[in-house]
C-alpha positions in Angstrom: 78.5 29.6 -37.6 75.2 31.4 -37.3 72.1 29.2 -37.9 68.3 29.7 -37.8 66.8 30.0 -34.3 65.5 26.9 -32.6 61.8 26.2 -32.9 61.8 25.8 -29.1 60.9 29.3 -27.8 63.0 28.9 -24.6 66.1 27.8 -26.6 65.5 30.6 -29.2 65.5 33.2 -26.4 68.8 31.9 -25.2 70.2 32.1 -28.7 69.1 35.7 -29.0 70.7 36.5 -25.7 74.0 34.8 -26.8 74.1 36.8 -30.0 73.5 40.1 -28.2 75.9 39.7 -25.3 78.5 37.1 -26.5 78.8 38.4 -30.1 77.4 41.8 -30.9 78.5 43.6 -27.7 82.1 42.4 -27.9 82.3 43.1 -31.7 81.0 46.7 -31.6 82.8 47.6 -28.3 86.0 46.1 -29.7 86.6 46.2 -33.5 83.8 48.9 -33.7 85.8 51.4 -31.7 88.5 53.7 -33.1 91.6 53.0 -31.0 93.0 56.6 -30.8 89.8 58.6 -30.3 87.7 56.0 -28.5 84.6 56.8 -30.6 82.7 54.4 -32.8 83.6 53.7 -36.4 80.8 54.4 -38.8 80.7 50.9 -40.1 82.6 47.5 -40.3 83.4 45.4 -43.3 81.9 42.0 -43.6 85.1 40.5 -42.2 84.8 42.6 -39.1 87.5 45.2 -40.0 86.6 48.9 -39.8 85.6 51.0 -42.8 88.4 53.5 -42.3 87.5 55.7 -45.3 83.9 56.5 -44.4 83.3 59.7 -42.5 81.9 59.2 -39.0 78.5 60.7 -38.3 78.2 62.1 -34.9 74.7 60.6 -34.5 76.4 57.1 -34.4 78.0 58.0 -31.0 74.9 58.6 -29.0 73.2 55.7 -30.7 76.0 53.3 -29.7 76.0 54.9 -26.2 72.2 54.2 -26.0 72.6 50.6 -27.3 75.4 49.6 -24.8 73.5 51.3 -21.9 70.3 49.4 -22.8 72.3 46.1 -23.0 74.0 46.9 -19.7 70.6 47.6 -18.0 69.3 44.3 -19.4 72.3 42.2 -18.3 74.9 44.3 -16.3 77.4 41.4 -15.8 77.7 41.0 -19.5 78.1 44.6 -20.7 79.8 47.4 -18.8 78.3 50.9 -18.7 81.7 52.5 -19.1 81.7 52.7 -23.0 78.3 54.3 -23.0 79.5 56.9 -20.5 82.7 57.6 -22.5 80.8 57.9 -25.8 78.3 60.3 -24.4 80.9 62.3 -22.5 82.7 62.7 -25.8 79.6 64.0 -27.5 79.1 66.7 -24.8 82.7 67.7 -24.6 83.6 67.6 -28.4 80.4 67.3 -30.3 79.1 70.9 -29.9 80.6 74.1 -31.3 81.0 77.4 -29.3 77.5 78.5 -30.3 76.0 75.4 -28.8 75.2 73.8 -32.2 75.7 70.0 -32.5 78.1 68.6 -35.1 77.2 66.2 -37.8 80.4 64.7 -39.1 83.8 64.0 -37.5 87.2 62.6 -38.6 88.6 59.5 -37.0 90.4 61.7 -34.4 87.0 63.1 -33.3 87.4 66.6 -34.8 84.2 68.2 -36.1 84.1 68.4 -39.9 80.5 69.6 -40.3 78.0 71.3 -38.0 74.3 71.2 -38.8 72.6 71.2 -35.4 70.2 68.5 -36.7 67.1 67.7 -34.6 67.4 64.1 -35.6 71.0 63.9 -34.2 70.1 65.9 -31.1 67.2 63.5 -30.3 69.6 60.7 -30.1 72.0 62.6 -27.8 69.0 63.2 -25.5 67.9 59.6 -25.8 71.2 58.3 -24.7 71.2 60.7 -21.8 67.8 59.5 -20.8 69.1 55.9 -20.9 72.0 56.7 -18.7 69.8 58.5 -16.2 67.6 55.4 -16.0 70.8 53.4 -15.4 71.4 55.5 -12.3 73.9 58.0 -13.8 73.7 61.7 -12.8 73.4 63.6 -16.1 71.6 66.7 -14.7 74.2 69.1 -16.4 73.6 67.4 -19.7 69.9 68.0 -19.5 70.6 71.8 -19.3 72.7 71.5 -22.5 69.9 69.5 -24.2 67.2 71.9 -23.2 69.3 74.9 -24.6 70.1 73.0 -27.8 66.4 72.2 -28.4 65.4 75.8 -27.8 67.6 76.8 -30.6 65.4 74.8 -32.9 62.0 75.5 -31.6 59.5 76.7 -34.2 55.9 78.0 -33.9 54.7 74.5 -34.5 57.1 71.7 -33.7 60.9 72.2 -34.2 63.0 73.2 -37.2 65.1 70.3 -38.6 68.4 72.1 -38.6 69.8 75.5 -37.4 69.5 76.8 -41.1 65.8 75.6 -41.2 66.4 73.0 -43.9 63.5 72.2 -46.2 61.4 70.1 -46.7 60.4 69.5 -43.1 60.3 65.8 -42.2 58.2 63.8 -39.7 61.2 61.5 -38.9 63.1 63.9 -36.5 59.9 64.6 -34.7 59.3 60.8 -34.3 62.6 60.5 -32.7 62.0 63.6 -30.5 58.7 61.9 -29.5 60.7 58.8 -28.5 63.2 60.8 -26.7 60.9 63.1 -24.7 58.9 60.1 -23.7 62.1 58.5 -22.4 63.2 61.7 -20.7 59.8 62.0 -18.9 60.3 58.4 -17.7 63.8 59.1 -16.5 63.1 62.5 -14.9 59.3 62.8 -14.3 59.6 66.4 -15.5 56.4 67.7 -16.9 58.2 69.7 -19.7 59.3 66.5 -21.4 55.8 65.1 -21.2 54.5 68.3 -22.8 57.1 68.1 -25.6 56.1 64.5 -26.3 52.5 65.6 -26.5 53.4 68.4 -29.0 55.0 65.8 -31.1 52.0 63.4 -30.8 49.7 66.3 -31.8 51.7 66.8 -35.0 51.5 63.0 -35.7 47.7 62.9 -35.3 46.9 66.2 -37.0 49.6 66.4 -39.7 51.5 63.3 -40.4 48.9 60.5 -40.1 46.3 60.6 -42.9 42.6 59.5 -42.4 43.3 56.2 -44.3 46.2 55.3 -41.9 49.0 56.3 -44.2 51.9 58.2 -42.7 53.3 61.1 -44.8 57.1 62.0 -44.6 57.6 65.4 -46.3 56.1 68.7 -45.6 56.4 72.4 -46.5 57.4 75.1 -44.0 53.8 75.5 -42.8 53.3 71.7 -42.4 51.4 71.1 -45.7 52.3 67.8 -47.5 55.1 68.4 -49.9 54.0 66.6 -53.1 57.3 67.2 -54.9 59.3 65.1 -52.4 56.6 63.0 -50.7 57.3 59.4 -49.8 55.8 56.7 -47.6 58.1 54.6 -45.4 56.4 51.5 -43.8 59.3 51.1 -41.5 58.4 54.5 -39.9 54.8 53.5 -39.7 55.7 50.4 -37.8 58.2 52.4 -35.6 55.3 54.7 -34.6 53.2 51.8 -33.3 56.1 50.8 -30.9 56.7 54.4 -29.8 52.9 55.1 -29.3 52.7 52.0 -27.2 55.7 53.1 -25.2 54.1 56.6 -24.7 50.9 55.0 -23.4 52.9 52.8 -21.0 55.1 55.7 -19.7 52.5 58.6 -19.6 49.7 56.4 -18.5 47.1 57.6 -21.1 45.8 56.6 -24.4 47.5 58.1 -27.5 44.2 58.6 -29.4 45.6 56.8 -32.4 43.9 53.9 -34.2 46.6 51.2 -34.0 44.5 48.8 -36.1 44.2 51.2 -39.1 47.9 51.9 -39.1 48.8 48.2 -38.8 46.5 47.3 -41.6 48.2 49.6 -44.0 51.6 48.3 -43.0 50.6 44.8 -43.6 49.7 45.6 -47.2 53.1 47.2 -47.9 55.1 44.0 -47.5 56.9 42.6 -50.4 56.3 39.2 -51.9 58.9 37.8 -49.6 57.1 39.3 -46.6 59.5 42.1 -45.7 59.1 45.8 -45.7 60.7 47.9 -48.4 62.5 51.1 -47.6 59.7 53.1 -49.3 56.4 51.9 -50.7 55.9 55.2 -52.4 57.8 55.5 -54.6 58.7 51.8 -54.6 62.2 51.2 -53.5 64.4 48.4 -54.8 65.9 47.8 -51.3 64.7 46.3 -48.0 67.0 47.5 -45.3 67.4 45.8 -42.0 65.9 48.5 -39.8 62.3 48.4 -41.2 62.3 44.7 -40.3 63.3 45.4 -36.7 60.4 47.9 -36.5 58.0 45.5 -38.1 58.9 42.9 -35.5 58.4 45.5 -32.7 55.0 46.5 -34.1 54.0 42.9 -34.4 54.8 42.4 -30.7 52.7 45.4 -29.8 49.8 44.3 -31.9 49.9 40.7 -30.7 49.7 41.9 -27.1 46.6 43.9 -28.1 45.0 40.7 -29.4 45.7 41.2 -33.2 46.7 37.8 -34.6 47.2 38.7 -38.3 51.1 38.6 -37.9 52.6 36.2 -35.4 55.8 37.9 -33.9 57.6 34.6 -34.4 57.2 34.9 -38.1 58.6 38.4 -38.2 61.4 37.4 -35.9 62.5 34.4 -38.1 62.4 36.6 -41.2 64.6 39.2 -39.5 67.0 36.6 -38.1 67.4 34.5 -41.2 67.7 37.3 -43.7 69.6 39.9 -41.8 71.1 38.7 -38.5 72.8 35.6 -39.9 75.9 37.2 -41.3 79.6 36.3 -42.1 80.7 37.8 -38.7 78.7 36.7 -35.6 77.3 39.9 -34.0 77.3 41.7 -37.3 74.4 41.8 -39.8 73.3 42.1 -43.5 72.1 45.6 -43.6 70.2 45.5 -46.9 68.8 43.2 -49.5 66.8 43.8 -52.7 63.2 42.7 -53.2 64.3 39.3 -54.4 66.6 38.7 -51.4 70.0 39.4 -52.9 72.4 41.2 -50.6 73.0 44.8 -51.6 74.7 46.0 -48.4 78.4 46.8 -48.8 79.2 46.9 -45.1 77.7 46.8 -41.6 76.6 50.3 -40.4 77.1 50.8 -36.7 73.9 52.9 -36.5 71.8 49.7 -37.0 72.7 48.3 -33.6 70.2 50.7 -32.0 67.3 49.2 -33.9 68.5 45.6 -33.3 69.0 46.0 -29.6 65.6 47.3 -28.9 63.8 44.7 -31.0 65.7 41.6 -29.8 65.5 42.7 -26.2 61.7 43.1 -26.6 61.6 39.6 -27.9 63.5 38.2 -24.8 60.8 39.4 -22.5 57.9 38.3 -24.7 56.2 34.9 -25.2 57.1 34.0 -28.7 55.6 30.6 -28.8 
């Protein structure tokens, strides 16, 4: 039975470690894997059984490959790298069509049902590739595929979201490309990936981030704000704080972003219960798990920078008590409403990526 974390920081870290390596990793590498195809189910039910009727998004495969590789790098004896390698190998072998476009949906047998060549999905294939390289795997052939796939989406400014240049343009895929190219530079030390990260950063500073610290999501084809579809997602604002800090660590230079201004806006967007809604504009009824992991990561960054407005331990306890304590150990409650009532109908596999990064960050941080 899952319980609240110990108030003793040392014991709490041990409890987080146990959840990751003794519960989450076995659940999602066991029940979370489709027996015949060997790829990940899209989601599990709250009893731990697979949601067999939900189409499988291809993006889930590299996200799970990344998650297991990151866990293996953190504690090799507890998690094998084999599943990460198998999942990513499947993506490169079966996830692209003959034209080099990345698929979007598959059936349970791993057959492509829909091909979009989506920048968001491609960013996660590249991120998992970078993670395996940092784990010591030779993925040089994969990098050639990644470079060619990204070239198919290159625009005059930034990248197109899909092969058919879907509109409106969104900041979110470029945020994950920023994450990915920063990781690829760390993994390979190749300047082209640093330059791609810098191009994404330039878009963030000049287009997405507004002078008051608000991050806009939706844009027209020439990168003007799209008022008809505009929304503000505080989870993405928090995610950028973490990614900007990672960029500064990896690249070794300042990002040129006012972290304090961005963080101040995020803090004002919390609900009465202290969590982040999916969107603050327009106000959403739901508060999914992933914005809370990003809030925790941002709190860790800001606390290290001397900002004491939000103790990371407070953000951690809110995440743990509301979302990590679940009917199946190693699973989660993926969404609640603003009053705290559960709205999630299952446990999406895609959330593991967010949880792994956040909780591993906590295990190497003083949370006292």
